[in-house]
N, C-alpha and C positions, 0 to 999 in steps of 0.2 A: 550478461546478455543485455548490450546497450539498447537502449529505447524503452525497457520497461522500468519503473519504479521499483525500489526493493519491496515493498508490500505485494504487489502483483507478481514479482518474481517469486517470492516465498509460496503464494499460494498456487501459482502454476506448477512448481515443484512438488507440492502436495498432491496436486490432482494427477500429475504424471506418475506419481508413486501409488495412485489408486485410492487416495482419500478423497471423499467426498466433501466439498466446501459448503455446499448448501443447496437444498432442492428447490427453493424460491428465494425470492428477494427478501433479505433479512431487514429489520427495523434497525439494527445498529451491528457494527462490527468493532471489537478490540484488538487492536494488534500489539503484541507484546514483543518489543524490540529484542529482548534476551533470547526468545525463540528464534529469531531470524538471525541464525548464527553462520549463514553461508556467505551472503554478500550484502553490501549496503551501498546505495547510490550516493556517493560523496563527491562534489565538485566536478560532475559529469563522468565518474568512473566508479566502479564497483570494488570496495574494499572489504576485508573480512571483519567482522563484528568481535569484540571482546567477549570471551566466554561467559561473564558475568558482569551485568551492569552495577553491581554493588561492590565491585572491588576497588572502585576509586580511580581518581584522575589518572595515575600513572600507566593503568592498564588500557585507556582509551587510544584507539587505533585511528581516530579521525578528528579532524577540527570540528566539524559540525554536520548535522544531518539536516537535509531540507526536505521537509514533508510535502508530500502531495496534498494539495487542497481538495482535489476530487479523486476519489477511488473508483475506476471503472471495473465493475464485477460481472458484467455481462457474461464473460467467458468462464466465469467460475460457478455459475449455477447449473445444476445438473438438468433443470426442466427449461426449455427454451430453445430456439433455433439459432444455429451458427452459421457463419459464412466461411466458405472455403477460402483458405488463406492465399490461394494461387489466382482464382477467378472471380469471387465473390458470389458464386451460386450457393445453393444451401448445401451445407456440409452433411454427409452422411456417415463419415467415418473419422476417427481420431487415433493418431499413432504416437503412443508413448515413446517408441524407439526413435522417431523422427525429432522427438523433442530434445533429444541429446545431441542431435546432429547439428554441427557449428554452421553449415550452410544455411539453415532455417533460423539461426540465433535470434534475429531481430524480431521475429513474428510472433513469439509468445507460443500459443497452443498450436499444435499441428493437427488441423482439421482440414479434411479435403472432400470435394464431391467426389463421386464415382470416377469420372473420367480422369481427373487431377491425381487422384490417389494411384490409379492403375500406372499413370505415367511416372509419377515420382517414384513408385516402387518397381518400376521396370528397370532401375539402375542397379547394376551388379551388386553395389554395396548396400542396397536396401531390399533386396529380394528376401531376406530373412526376417524381414520385419512383420509384425502381426498386428495390423490395424483392427481397432474395435469399433463395433456398429454403433452409431449414435443413436438415441432415441429422438425421432422427429415428431414434433407436435403435429396433431391432425390439422390439415388445412394448409401445410407446408410442403407435404408429399406432392411430387409432380411439378413443383415449380421450377423451371429450369433457367429463367432469366434472373440477373443479378437484382437484389432487392436490398431495401434499407431497412436495417433493424433497428429497434428502439434500443438504445443504451441505457443499461442500469448503472446508475452512479451514485455514489454515498459522498457526503460533504464532511470535511474534517470539523469537528466541533469541540473537542478538547484534547489536551495533550497532558500526560503525567510525567514529570521529571524527578530525577533523583540525583544527588550528589552525596556519596557515601550513604548515610542513613537518613538524610534530610529530603523529605518528599515535598514537593510544590506541584501546583496545577494552573494550566491556563485553560480558560473556558470562553467560547464565544457566546455572547448573550444576546445578539440582536442581528438584524439583516445587514447592517453595514460592514464593510471590511475591517473597520477599526473598532467594532464592537468586542473587544477582548477584555477579559478581566483576569488577575493574577491572585491565586489565593496561597497564602503560606500559613500554615498551621503552627509554625514555631517562629513566627517573625520576632517575637519577643518572649521574656520570661520573667515572671515574678516569683522571687524567691529562688533558694537553691535546690538542695536535696528533696525537701517537702513542698516546693513550690509547684508552678503551673505554668503552661505555655500560653501565651497570648497570641492568637491567630489574627490575620490581617488580610483584607481584600482590597485591592486597588485596581483602578482602570489601568490598563495598558495598551493604548492605541497604537504605540509604536510597533507592537508585534504584527497588527494587520499591515502596516507599512513595509515591514521587512518581507512579510509572506507574500505581498505582491510584486516584489522584484523578480527579476528573471535569475535563473540559477547562476548565470554568468556574473550579475551583480552581487549576489549573495557570497558567491565564492570569494570575492575581493574583500568582503567585509572582515574586520579584524574583530573577533569576539569581544575582545576587553573594551573595545570603542563603541560597541553597540549601545543604542540609547536604552535607558531604563532597565526593564527585566528581560529584554529580549535574548539576551545571551544564554540563559537558562533553558529557554525552548529549544534552541539550536544546539546547544552543547551537552545537555543532559537529559534529552528525551528518553523515556523508558517505555511508555504505551501511548498509542495514537488511537483516539476514538472517532469512529466514523459514523455517521446516521443518515437515513433516508428520510427527507423532509416530506417526501409524499406518504410513506409508510407510518410515519408518526401521527399523522392526521388521523389514522383510522385505528390506532390502538392505544 
């Protein structure tokens, strides 16, 4: 489904299967890449994901994953108005069957106003579809003109990575794009069998530099030539952590 990052594609497929993502805006979301085993967005195209992230390098089917810095979850919330994908009016119906229709593939969720739903489902191939009625918040009923909705977005603030059994993490610790730190719990070791691991925390501003690049620029980066520890984030990512900066202020 070109145009959708892998996280949103995964959530959209769950929604289409009848799973509720959230009833209201969450404080944070953790995306487990191991669970996203349908498609991944790599170099401008979707590729299958290996069945288990712990199987090692030889099972990887991609060079690197380019994470979304922002995750738009507006359409993943069960409470809140949505816009018709055809005309922009308030949507009143959602069609899981249209979700699988390749004609609508770039548009994500298939939600329509009453008129557009009738037009779409007048096509012989879609007459058997069974659209479901959406719950429209009070105050939006009767609005027929296109309106602008406030989008609910989460920001990427941490990435957990794994290479075989060695976990490391990247955490954004400040407002600047380069405010990233790298944590390695097994950076060094004292002793052997009865010894202990020595953790290490270091600044990695180069990560922010790469994350600000366009997908085309990142696709041309050779992982082994990346500066500092950036290669680990793009090549060994296992979990992405997103947070709402506004919701964090109230909890």
